Every structure is written in structure tokens, then in C-alpha cells.
Wavefront OBJ file of the C-alpha trace (Angstrom):
o trace
v -9.983 122.385 -22.251
v -8.574 124.971 -20.079
v -12.135 125.628 -18.572
v -12.463 121.534 -18.085
v -9.230 121.543 -16.197
v -9.985 124.418 -14.208
v -13.600 122.945 -13.522
v -11.818 119.413 -12.580
v -9.455 121.518 -10.324
v -12.053 123.248 -8.370
v -13.984 120.080 -7.832
v -10.986 118.082 -6.177
v -10.600 121.093 -4.039
v -14.160 121.252 -3.085
v -14.345 117.467 -2.401
v -11.477 117.709 -0.401
v -12.813 120.417 1.942
v -16.238 118.217 2.194
v -14.170 114.958 2.970
v -12.287 116.880 5.802
v -15.162 118.749 7.362
v -17.099 115.485 7.383
v -14.191 113.554 9.292
v -13.946 116.519 11.713
v -17.400 116.477 12.515
v -17.322 112.571 13.047
v -14.383 113.158 15.228
v -16.392 115.653 17.324
v -19.292 113.515 17.682
v -16.951 110.891 19.085
v -15.456 113.346 21.473
v -19.004 114.280 22.610
v -20.191 110.624 23.112
v -18.778 109.740 26.471
v -18.083 106.157 27.088
v -19.692 105.064 30.494
v -18.066 102.249 32.267
v -20.643 99.926 34.187
v -19.832 100.233 37.843
v -21.117 97.799 40.548
v -23.226 99.780 43.436
v -21.245 100.637 46.593
v -23.650 102.279 48.604
v -27.580 102.945 49.111
v -28.200 106.242 50.676
v -31.622 107.141 51.888
v -33.716 109.864 49.756
v -36.965 109.885 51.267
v -39.447 107.902 53.173
v -43.101 107.450 53.008
v -44.837 106.379 55.967
v -48.487 105.837 56.930
v -48.832 102.877 54.613
v -50.309 99.481 55.966
v -48.257 96.466 55.492
v -46.915 97.393 52.023
v -45.916 94.425 49.987
v -45.000 95.644 46.527
v -43.897 98.748 44.703
v -43.973 99.409 40.938
v -42.979 102.485 38.964
v -45.621 104.118 36.658
v -43.235 105.915 34.059
v -45.799 107.792 32.138
v -47.350 109.500 35.014
v -43.795 109.600 37.196
v -45.806 107.789 40.129
v -45.460 104.796 42.148
v -48.116 102.217 43.060
v -47.823 100.475 46.232
v -49.991 97.331 47.086
v -51.046 97.517 50.834
v -52.378 94.163 52.289
v -54.228 95.785 55.289
v -55.140 92.640 56.735
v -57.774 92.573 59.437
v -59.810 95.027 57.489
v -62.405 93.171 55.492
v -64.343 96.537 54.445
v -61.535 98.534 52.788
v -59.728 95.482 52.114
v -56.515 95.503 50.491
v -55.604 98.728 48.755
v -53.350 100.424 46.374
v -51.573 103.822 46.952
v -50.426 106.441 44.642
v -47.031 108.164 45.510
v -45.054 110.715 43.741
v -41.878 109.650 42.512
v -39.821 112.389 43.373
v -40.366 113.493 46.962
v -42.459 110.293 48.126
v -45.532 112.584 48.734
v -48.843 110.228 49.114
v -51.108 111.802 46.309
v -53.811 109.165 46.964
v -53.370 106.605 49.888
v -56.570 104.567 49.068
v -56.699 104.850 45.178
v -58.074 101.570 44.699
v -59.851 99.465 47.307
v -61.919 96.304 48.163
v -58.992 93.905 46.948
v -57.801 90.903 48.805
v -56.130 91.322 52.010
v -53.372 89.225 50.278
v -52.673 91.422 47.306
v -48.982 91.055 46.848
v -46.735 91.819 43.522
v -47.689 94.086 40.618
v -46.621 94.790 37.155
v -47.427 97.363 34.437
v -48.205 97.335 30.807
v -49.086 100.593 29.192
v -52.253 101.690 30.791
v -52.870 98.359 32.676
v -51.662 97.728 36.361
v -51.711 93.660 37.010
v -51.988 92.899 40.898
v -51.762 89.466 42.202
v -54.550 88.593 44.486
v -53.920 85.412 46.258
v -55.630 83.175 43.466
v -56.656 85.938 40.867
v -54.517 87.989 38.558
v -56.223 91.477 38.663
v -55.818 94.051 35.705
v -56.866 97.729 36.589
v -57.144 100.595 34.167
v -54.430 103.186 35.383
v -56.459 106.306 34.239
v -59.602 105.521 36.011
v -58.682 102.976 38.697
v -61.452 100.474 37.610
v -60.973 96.773 37.535
v -60.889 95.799 34.240
v -60.822 91.898 34.487
v -60.044 89.308 37.144
v -57.994 86.143 35.749
v -58.674 83.086 37.961
v -55.554 81.020 38.376
v -56.829 77.658 38.563
v -55.089 75.501 41.079
v -53.101 78.338 42.446
v -52.602 78.537 46.320
v -50.772 81.838 46.802
v -50.038 83.891 43.963
v -47.169 86.500 44.999
v -44.857 88.148 42.533
v -45.964 89.708 39.016
v -43.476 90.375 35.901
v -44.926 91.706 32.793
v -42.708 91.653 29.745
v -42.816 94.247 26.838
v -45.024 92.096 24.902
v -47.502 91.881 27.539
v -46.850 88.334 28.695
v -47.605 88.372 32.442
v -45.542 85.735 34.583
v -47.052 85.302 37.959
v -45.256 83.066 41.014
v -47.462 80.837 43.148
v -45.211 80.461 46.200
v -46.938 77.775 48.158
v -47.609 76.073 45.073
v -44.155 75.624 43.914
v -45.477 77.136 40.435
v -45.096 79.673 37.804
v -48.248 80.695 35.849
v -48.308 82.720 32.622
v -51.105 84.842 31.100
v -50.951 85.553 27.463
v -53.413 86.707 24.987
v -56.092 86.536 27.678
v -55.340 82.925 28.433
v -53.718 81.548 31.842
v -51.612 78.417 31.719
v -49.291 76.697 34.149
v -45.638 77.204 32.865
v -43.732 75.023 35.473
v -44.183 73.424 38.913
v -41.734 71.829 40.873
v -40.630 71.297 44.384
v -37.036 72.273 43.325
v -38.221 75.772 43.070
v -38.332 75.792 46.998
v -41.242 78.492 47.193
v -40.634 80.789 44.494
v -41.172 84.281 44.981
v -39.749 87.347 43.106
v -39.503 87.091 39.242
v -37.698 88.759 36.580
v -37.366 88.002 32.949
v -34.187 88.471 30.794
v -34.688 87.271 27.214
v -35.584 83.710 27.318
v -34.572 82.907 31.039
v -36.937 83.564 34.067
v -35.087 84.431 37.296
v -36.766 83.547 40.663
v -35.687 84.664 44.010
v -37.212 81.969 46.141
v -38.440 82.274 49.775
v -37.320 78.656 50.837
v -39.153 75.521 52.300
v -41.651 76.922 54.968
v -40.798 75.264 58.420
v -43.593 76.805 60.296
v -46.925 78.577 58.541
v -47.323 80.239 61.917
v -44.358 82.504 61.661
v -43.488 81.462 58.111
v -39.907 80.631 59.263
v -38.256 78.952 56.021
v -34.982 77.204 55.143
v -32.700 79.863 53.357
v -32.553 79.273 49.859
v -31.172 80.333 46.193
v -32.182 82.308 43.215
v -33.137 79.719 40.396
v -33.328 80.137 36.723
v -35.991 78.566 34.399
v -35.145 78.378 30.681
v -38.536 79.537 29.041
v -38.173 77.234 26.043
v -37.167 74.010 27.663
v -38.585 74.818 31.243
v -35.336 73.188 32.850
v -34.519 74.500 36.313
v -30.908 75.607 37.494
v -29.290 77.707 40.008
v -28.677 81.309 38.950
v -25.117 80.411 38.897
v -23.040 77.212 39.276
v -20.836 79.308 41.606
v -23.497 79.469 44.108
v -22.571 76.968 46.612
v -24.287 78.449 49.827
v -28.097 79.342 50.389
v -28.390 83.215 50.070
v -31.702 83.751 52.437
v -35.448 83.846 52.264
v -35.975 85.945 49.424
v -38.822 88.414 48.307
v -37.975 90.688 45.282
v -35.359 90.483 42.306
v -34.779 93.555 39.895
v -32.080 93.921 37.548
v -29.274 96.320 37.592
v -27.646 96.012 34.279
v -24.947 93.446 32.686
v -26.912 90.641 34.138
v -26.596 91.897 37.931
v -29.572 91.943 40.258
v -30.857 93.535 43.557
v -32.404 91.158 45.863
v -34.278 91.446 49.117
v -34.361 88.994 51.911
v -37.875 89.205 53.671
v -36.390 87.531 56.976
v -33.197 89.433 57.683
v -34.325 92.344 56.097
v -31.355 92.648 53.776
v -30.825 94.112 50.414
v -28.229 92.511 48.389
v -26.602 92.891 45.205
v -26.169 89.512 42.929
v -23.278 89.701 40.459
v -23.836 87.976 37.401
v -20.929 85.280 38.452
v -23.491 84.424 41.457
v -21.436 86.296 44.052
v -23.637 88.411 46.594
v -22.624 91.099 49.013
v -25.119 92.832 51.475
v -25.617 96.660 50.773
v -28.192 97.277 53.618
v -29.637 95.421 56.432
v -33.104 96.994 57.371
v -35.150 94.679 59.455
v -37.544 91.838 59.062
v -40.447 92.627 56.045
v -37.988 93.742 53.090
v -40.473 92.997 50.634
v -41.118 93.370 47.006
v -38.434 95.864 45.586
v -38.402 98.222 42.703
v -35.579 99.924 40.740
v -35.996 103.186 38.759
v -33.121 103.145 36.240
v -33.594 106.567 34.914
v -33.531 107.933 38.707
v -30.937 105.415 40.058
v -33.640 104.738 42.803
v -34.330 101.701 44.833
v -37.725 101.328 46.286
v -38.197 98.991 49.374
v -41.542 98.607 51.054
v -41.003 97.612 54.518
v -44.114 95.697 55.386
v -44.059 95.467 59.288
v -43.162 99.161 59.505
v -45.671 100.487 57.182
v -43.118 102.637 55.015
v -41.736 102.706 51.645
v -38.083 103.641 51.427
v -36.264 105.229 48.501
v -32.769 104.756 48.072
v -30.083 106.458 45.662
v -27.770 103.795 44.276
v -24.272 104.986 44.001
l 1 2 3 4 5 6 7 8 9 10 11 12 13 14 15 16 17 18 19 20 21 22 23 24 25 26 27 28 29 30 31 32 33 34 35 36 37 38 39 40 41 42 43 44 45 46 47 48 49 50 51 52 53 54 55 56 57 58 59 60 61 62 63 64 65 66 67 68 69 70 71 72 73 74 75 76 77 78 79 80 81 82 83 84 85 86 87 88 89 90 91 92 93 94 95 96 97 98 99 100 101 102 103 104 105 106 107 108 109 110 111 112 113 114 115 116 117 118 119 120 121 122 123 124 125 126 127 128 129 130 131 132 133 134 135 136 137 138 139 140 141 142 143 144 145 146 147 148 149 150 151 152 153 154 155 156 157 158 159 160 161 162 163 164 165 166 167 168 169 170 171 172 173 174 175 176 177 178 179 180 181 182 183 184 185 186 187 188 189 190 191 192 193 194 195 196 197 198 199 200 201 202 203 204 205 206 207 208 209 210 211 212 213 214 215 216 217 218 219 220 221 222 223 224 225 226 227 228 229 230 231 232 233 234 235 236 237 238 239 240 241 242 243 244 245 246 247 248 249 250 251 252 253 254 255 256 257 258 259 260 261 262 263 264 265 266 267 268 269 270 271 272 273 274 275 276 277 278 279 280 281 282 283 284 285 286 287 288 289 290 291 292 293 294 295 296 297 298 299 300 301 302 303 304 305 306 307 308 309 310 311
């Protein structure tokens, strides 16, 4: 009996120690896990610039290889054609200026899924093998007039904007289909998908196709289930600009670029916008590298790619 009592007493003491240590470890884990509060960006500070590009239109980050792809329209050169450049993401050094050549002089937006780079080529969606640089496939988009931006989801569904056709197309399981077409999209350009909503940074109704002067417009949202079109926010009462790119910045907020005025703007989930930079006409399809807090801005008329630290 005495031995049994002694055993129970030792068991209780041991259990208490174990529980005490366990709780203490939990407290330490809580202390080591900082709570990071979301902060709106205040400034964009230039980190590096890459020059020598020819009408750069779009930039996309290849995380697996820490490199950036830039689409160069190279208009007027039908021998080399439009081409893709490879750039080091850490310092902006060009590692291969003409990595893929012979593309359309109207190449625009790009997107990546695993080892495939998708590129919009006026009326085709072209797939390129990232390891070899070889064209895997060209998907003809029937009815398209001018394909522009590309957004690729984590499940390899590709959305493509047709700016002058006022349409959005979708590539899924090898098949291209028209998702939505409506004049109310007012020349859809930049694309970003957030769950079941497609956000569209529109360029605006073009007044003069020689100069591409267009009326300023809004960011629109398309419900991917119902296909209904609304403004990004009901609080948007004034047009934002002639937009090109749109990229997410957490908590339902976005960076957007204005092609006509060269502005880089911050769009809050509430619909409020404020200008962070004014760079001059030709600010094209932007890219945000979250892991580096780096915003990439191709400047089509300056032949350069600028990288800004978001602070």
C-alpha cells in the first residue's frame, strides 16, 4: 500500500512538471511568433534599373530560378521580331537579352505555371518551356482582336484580356473559351484573379487609334460564377485613369499602373486610390515580387525595367 501511495505521489509530481514545461514552451512559441500588422505602402524607392530593352511591355517573376522575364515588342523589326529577355532579379543584370525571338511584334502580357511561360501574341496565346526556351504550343484565340494581359491561376487556368474586343478569354484543359464580352468593360487590360473574382484594370474607350488617346476609366470586377460585371468598389465615383497593369498587395489591395500618365497608384480595398509615383507615359504591365517587396515597372517608351522597394 505504501509503495502504491509512493508511486501515485511520484506520478502526480511528474505529470505536474510535464504540464508546466509544456505550457512554458507554448508561451515561448507565442513570444517567438511576432504579429505582423498590415501596413499600406508609403513610398517606392528605386533599387535598380535595367536599360537597353526595346519597348518592354510586361514583366513576370520566375521564382524557381530567381529570374525575371520581360516581353519586348521590338516593333519594326520583323526579322528578330518580338522577344523575351531574362534578367537577374537581385541586381537587374540582363542574363539573356534575346532569350526567345521570332515572336509577334505585338507581344504583351505573360504568366507562369510551373515550367511554362504563357505569352499573349495579338490573337494567340503562346506557351514556352522555361528550361529550353522552346515554343510548346500556340493556342489560337478565335475572335480575338488584341490580346493583352495574362493571369495564370495555381490550377493552370489562364485568363487573357482582349482589349479592343472588350472580352476576356479563358484557357483550361487545353481549350480556349470566351468568358465574357461586354462594351461596359471599356477596353480591359490588366487582370488579377482573387478567389472567384476577376479584377480588370481597364484602359478606357479609345478616342484616337493613331495616338491611343482614351477616356479614363475604372477597375472592374467580374464574378467568375455569374459573369456579372461591377466596379471594383461602389465607392468609385470618379474614373481612375488609362490603366495597364494590376497586381495584388494583400488584404484586398492592389498596385495599378496608368499607361497614359505614367502613374503608379495604390488601390485600397475600399476603392480609394492614391498616387505613389509619376514616371511618364508608357508605364506598362507591372509585377510585384512579394518575397522581395519589389515592384517591377516596364517603361515601354524608355526601354527600361525599373525595380522599386515597397516601403
